[in-house]
Structure formats: C-alpha cells, structure tokens
Steps between C-alpha positions, in 0.01 A plus 500: 500500500173331405480120507393317189220250507751224504680646802172556687408142433838384633463715814141371558609139454794557731269647763261212471787254530614676822144482641477137401830419674382694809175317514619156385435251779805311625531141394485194719807278554541227243292201580293678780169620358288784626166409648220437243341806342388647166764592254543880493582759233812708475521796736139485629529129598168363621322834501213349298496169683461638857134489611451879521137470372399273781459787745495389864503139383863528387613265781244243387636536144853428621377198684321371190803557275699291753245219485510503118879477504496252790735716710458694824785728391470728191738722306419810306711793374401865470721783374808291571388397853452140601179432689455183700151409630463248783150347509534259789557508872792246446686727255452818697603326819819354357617811316365796701534348849744213500735682259397848628868606498488491118151643454441776755578791278248721319501623141675830445169694455703806394192693399330453836798521734722755337291713261192510718685492837353197672843366603384505865238224463641184657276270283691598184844574652795289365608224730777648718580705813239766440225241479630314802503821708139566414399144570682496833340838596153368415534191722643708789232758493180357355357232718140374453341520846590861584302633198174328585351822646551691173354206298194478724445872494501497120270204476246674724526814292431294191174370648379859546609594150301206355193614685528846368575409137491121431529547122848650546642193663803479265599859587444425870741203471771721357447758774506227763831367384657846462377610847639188665838522342535872562400456869739201537795641304481871588243554775287705265123523467361484150173653390289388204622626164816657639828525316639179653229272355544663161875479531490122565296445190724720286820314602323167426428627149871595474603145589256356240653737236854426613460122472329498163668367175620856436711474816707216354661732237739683748577158654577341160712796390663639822690758304173694466553597870800710395327717240412861604198539731331724257481209253388252762231754604373500143513117461339434839300821552236324710759372753596852605151573618502189717845599632335780704247262660771249584709781667188621688427149638854490643506856638155641574382258779849498648497879522153500655599240757821674605316834539242369741513683832436175683611217275298184539655155522577377151756314290650831384548625857649169610748470212602864533573444872706190426692682229581771741634235744741366234300229325523488117798741500661297222183485290533647149163666526290685751316198652298716736330675207484211258361227722166677582473596131524134408225420751290782359537374142441133576215540746316772307506305171539121517242426770240711327447224242441238764257718695294575187511133393335411833177682389505319165544161671223561747256611224583191291509245785218579749535154665862590599383827653227327697740243644746770606223702658374199689850439641533867606150495663587185692837623622456873533128541542298786362555765768857587414749511210772244444849571637836330460420311825250302296739411215600156624135402533408597147669244275254542216547875483875446502453250218295763309793740525738240364263409220480862390878498459486171305196561288596838363869574586589868483822427309403199285845484337686638803780749447758353260829374631822523308761220477837600628703233314454231235323197632338170394177340619393150394736520210382846386713813473408818689732789406630776729284816508186320387168620633367209708127505560335283763142446381324536830156463340592162352633381837194617687263351238667160467209252490719230664533716813180706485218299337251719306746792543269763350249439781530719806523249785639599845462135616826423319691646785322331792682168485835657586467850632877551473478483119531832329488609136863605491518551127258796522774699664790416261780247530833435677691775669300766313165390646297789643597533870157643588296185422402434864420867553273491196332183634424659837396823336242331278383268778383784718354680199310204362381382842367842581310524171355146531384570851294800392422489123347281241669520155291389209456541124360833386156509331378689205183710466295187445640331810712257306844418646806642321784258476812682623779549250789262572776671309838637605766732363786349302778672697773411744258554784155376393187683606130412458315678221207715634203285603170556695380338811256566787634562844238524774511478884399151620255643760415808698722371775783471245432858390530624857835312534622673187388849615674460836807316371730799572433428870628144482807387683760501217773327696324182607732214418 
C-alpha cells in the first residue's frame, strides 16, 4: 500500500519528533540555573555557537566567552548533550579533584570504543574496575628510574639522526618517542620508517576521528549501537579502516615481544610474569597485553608534540637557549653528554621542560570527563552525563599566575622547583600517570640537544630569517604545524660527541 503525501508528512513529522525527544537536553531543577552560555537551537543546540572556526585557539575562545559572561563555568548543548567548560584552576580543582567521585567518568565515546575497538585504552575507559586494574598495573610495573637507560639511548640516537638529516627533525621526534616506548614496553628495537612508527600515527588519527563532533551522534542516540553492523559500516565507513590499525597496535608488538628467543626486560615481560604468578586474575581484561599497548599509544603520540615544540621555542627564543647552554656547559662541561646524574644541578633546563608543558600543552582541553550524578557548583546546575571539559590552556595561561603567559620563560619555575604544570596532564583521578616519566624523558632529550646543537631560525635564499610558523592542530591532542628551523652542531668538539654518542654510558644516574 502506497502512502499518501499526507501520510508521508505525518510519518516524517513523527520521525522528527522522535529525534527531537531523543536529542532534547534534560532540564535543570526549578530554581537552579545552568551555568551561563549562549541560547541554543532545537536538536543541534549550540552547534553554531561553539568556536569551531577558531582552530587551535578554541581554548582561548572558551576563556574569552567566560570573561564576556563573567563566569569561569560555561554551559553549552550539542545534539542533546550538555557540555560544561571549566575555565579556572579553582573550578577544575573543586569539581574534578575535590569531587572526583562524581566526575571521574568518561563520555561514552561509542564510536571510538565499540565501533572502532579502542576499548582497551585506559585514558577513555569508563570509571570502574577495568580502569582501576589498568591504573594499578601501571603503577606496579612502570617506575621512572628503571627506564632511564632506554630514554638515554633514544636521546643519543636522536642526536645522530639530527646530524644526518636536520630538516627532518619532526619525523625524528616521532621516531624517538616510538623507539623509546617500544623498547620500554616490549623490549623491541625500532628502525626508521618501520610499521610501528606508522602504526602510532594511524591510531592517533583514529582517536582524532573518534572524538570529533561526528562521534557524538552514537552517544546522543545509543540505540544506533544496536542496528546491524552492515548499516553502521555504511554510516561510519572510515572507522572500519581505523579498526584494523587499533587491533594491530594491541596485537603486533605483543606478538613480536613474546616470540623473541631471548626476551629483554620490559613492561610486557614483567606483567606477563606477574599474571602467571596469580596477579590480576580477577581482571576483566588481559592486563598483560593491554598495559604495554597503552604505554605504546601514549608515549608514541602525546610526547611528540612537546618534543617538536622544543625546536619551535628554541628558534623563537634564542636567549632561553643560550642560558640553558651556559648552565649545561658550567655543570657538565663540553667533553661529555649530560646524564641523569646531572639533573639536580640543571634547574634551568628542568624549568625549560616544565615551560614546554605549560606554553603549548599537548591536550589543551584535556580529555573530557563525564559527570556521574546531578550536582551544583556555586548555585549552578551540572546534570548527570554532562561532558565536563577542564580548559587546561586557560589555566596554564592565567595572567594572574603566569604574567605575560604567551612568552616562553623557564624562569617561572625557578622560585619553587617543586611547582609543576599539573593541568597539562589532565585533572583529578584521570590525570595522566606518566607525567613524571614524560618530564624525565624530555629532560634527557632536551639537555642532550642543547649540549651539542644550536637551533635557530631558518633563512631564505637572500639570507633573511624566516619566522617559524607558530600554529597547532585543532584536535584532542594538539601538534605543531610544519615549520622550518636550522639545527647545527655547536662546534667540532660537539660534532665528535654526537658521532661517538653510541659509546656513551647509558646508565649513569
């Protein structure tokens, strides 16, 4: 039986009504307002109010909206989801740390976790036993000091790579981070351009895709998860290609590590041994396989941005580079490379590492939290299941705490060396557990480069300096746009140190 025009209209209107009801945001209790924010449209909410066009300056736009509305807490809606943006250290501390029992969950991320298969990544796991098992396993098996040899080895290799092809410094940084994590997590050696380096980049692209606006649709309409896979495959065709890369990241290095004739010491080997002895027997997932895969993903991706940002900062701020080099020359001398034994005597270099984290945080909006129950803050209503975003950029660029925040200034950290840019690593119970590993990793890398190289602005054919591009990707993890710089050995003695760096004692501490 064919439907008449009137009947088709009725069916269409009924369908739109169902979509509207599915995507209609919940209301606040009577007398308790939502935080300030622009008034949205039906269904799409604030789709046209959110600062999409601001690119990597989205966190700055959120901060500016908050200043206009005179509130450090903002409220938006998108496809029926409530979004709460926290623009101050005070708000993030109170909600995401003091009240962490209410705010330690993550958004559903159905596209990324279930359709694409990244349910093993602890950073996006729901708050619960699986996440606790992973966190516990990390702290039991991933100390900082025991991995200094692998970090130093990779830093020395980077020096030689820069000598051979200085223009490829960004690619060298990605290889450095991949090599260190694969050595630490699996006891594997990684060569330039091999499948693991490419795999890390592919899974990062998957995360960017899986956390886009498109990803909110399966979260806003969970019933989509129950439709046949053939339809899901059509709707989200790109996700199925990423699914293979995600599976490979979990399985390929694990297979290679377990098939070694003489397995080297690694996180994978240690966790597997503990699991055989009865640890984690109640865990809902294979911790032995998933823990090193988490280290692989995090190390091979998030620290790449900081390592590349170092070259940008040194090219833009030569006076910072000179002061760091003077400190290294005074403490270390010029006849050897820095080691971790020098770390305590290099406060300016340590401050430089912290300033990299503050100046250009890898996750400027952190990974969103999700509220686990209705709550109020300063008389404002925050509903259950809201996306709660801690604006790390705004916190780390607060003029009251960091005067002239856009200036790269390691001196900020010399007054109290225990200070640390915590917001660069997330908030509350979901803060990245590898923050101190990242700090040590970048310390030995930056100190080694500063001891042996000068980084400066590139010059054009007429000898005129080229100002490096200071632009970043507008994604969950933010990366520098391609830029040029000059990287040259400081002296012939420095060149010899670089060329013989594979003979250095890697385990000096």
